[in-house]
TORMARRO-87377 format. One record per residue: z, y, x of N, C-alpha, C in turn. Coordinates in steps of 0.05 Angstrom, whole numbers, plus 5000, padded with zeros to 4 digits. Example, Ala and Ser with C-alpha at 12.3 -4.5 7.8 and 13.67 -1.06 7.14 Angstrom:
515648865264515649105246515649345264
514249555257514349795273515750015258
! end
This chain:
499649735013499849965001500750295020
498150475011498050645029500250825022
501150945042503651185034503051405020
503251565005502851854993505251974986
505852244990506652374989506952604963
509752444944509552554916511452914907
513952794933514853134931516153214961
515853414960517253554989518953794980
519653814995520654215000523554185020
525154425023527154485032528754185026
530454245047533153975028534753925064
537153945059538854015074540853755078
540853565099542853285093545753325098
547753225090551153335097550853075120
552353095136552652985166555553145168
557652955156560353105165561453265150
561453525170562153765145560253965150
558253855164555554135165552654035158
551454215132549154125122546754065151
545853935159543154005177540154035163
539654365166536654385159534954225167
533554245155530154035146528554075118
526853825128524953825097525553455089
524953585066525253295051522853195038
523252995048519252835033520452625017
519452494999518852324972515952174980
516251974982513951884979513751604967
511751394964511751264956512451014965
514451064988515550804998518450975008
519051095021521451195030521551525024
523751585028526451815026526651935053
524852115062525152185088525152495086
527552585104528752855122527952795135
527052995148526453125182528053415181
529353375199529753705216528053865225
529454115216527854435223528354275258
526254355272526654475307529154545318
531154845302531754925306534754765298
534754615296537254365278538654195308
540654245309541954065332541853845327
542053705310541653395301537853435300
537253265315534853265312533752875289
536552825297534552505279534552535257
530752415246530052405225531352195217
531352195181532752035178530851765145
530251655148529251415127529951375111
530151305078531851215064529350985046
528850745051526550575038528050605006
525550644989525650674957527750384961
527050174965528049874966532549894964
532549964979534950124987536850284964
535250424958536450604929538450494905
540050404906541750424880541050544860
542650864862541951114843542251344854
542251554836541251754837542952014827
544952154839545952294828546152684833
547652864811547153034811549253154823
551053344835553753454834553353764846
555353884855555654124868557454204889
555854404902557254444928558754654923
561054804945562254984935561855194950
560955324962560455724966564155844958
563755794998567155905003568855754985
569055634990570055274973571655334949
570955544922571555534904569655694884
566455724897564655784874563555504878
562855454845560255204841557355254856
556155204866552955214873551054864862
550154984837548654714827545754544853
546354434869545054374885544854204906
546753994886547053764908546253614908
545053404904542353084894543952844919
546452714914547452444932546252264916
546252154944542951854935545151774951
545751454930547451194934545650914943
546550844967544850734976546550364962
544450094956545249814952548149824981
547249875005551349725012552749885005
552950184986554750304989554650615006
553250585024553050875045552251165020
553151345016551551545005550751755018
548151915018547952085030547752355007
548452525014548452845006545752985020
544753144995542553355007543053534988
543053754999542854094984539654064982
538654114962536154224943534854374925
533354454920532854714897531754484870
531954614848531854404835531954034846
535254064829536453744839534753634816
534953624798534253524779532053444767
530453554785527653564792526753274808
528153334837528953164854530352874837
531752874820532752604811530652464791
530052614782527752354756525352414778
525152514805522152354820523452104840
525452154846526451924864527051604837
528851734820529051534800525851444795
523851554795521251414782520551274800
520251404823519251314856520251054845
522951034854524550664857522650574831
523150684810522050414788518950254799
517550494801514250444800513850294838
517050324851516250084880517049854869
520049804847520649624854518249504826
516349654805514749524797513249324809
512149544835510449494855510049154865
513149204874513548994890514248734874
514848664849515148554828512148414830
509448524830506348504831504848414846
507048464868505948304894506748054894
508047954882509847724888508447444889
! end
């Protein structure tokens, strides 16, 4: 299956207590975070769609008390949780859930 980009945009990956600024790409095979050239942490993070168990939305807290509706939490089958800061988090959630569903359907068809 040829890999195709379904959605992309700015997306920061939370690592510990710091966001790693970068771009987030959703393809028909994976969710990919590519850090900006200026980011201190330069390791790219790929999550195959088959690894994704659930996608939830949440809020980050600006200044420790102002809720911002920009968190996207990707929960993997192994229990790991990845948090991304994105614009239009519901659109991202819907796109990822749809891609996971289609990927699972394609995998069934290949068996």
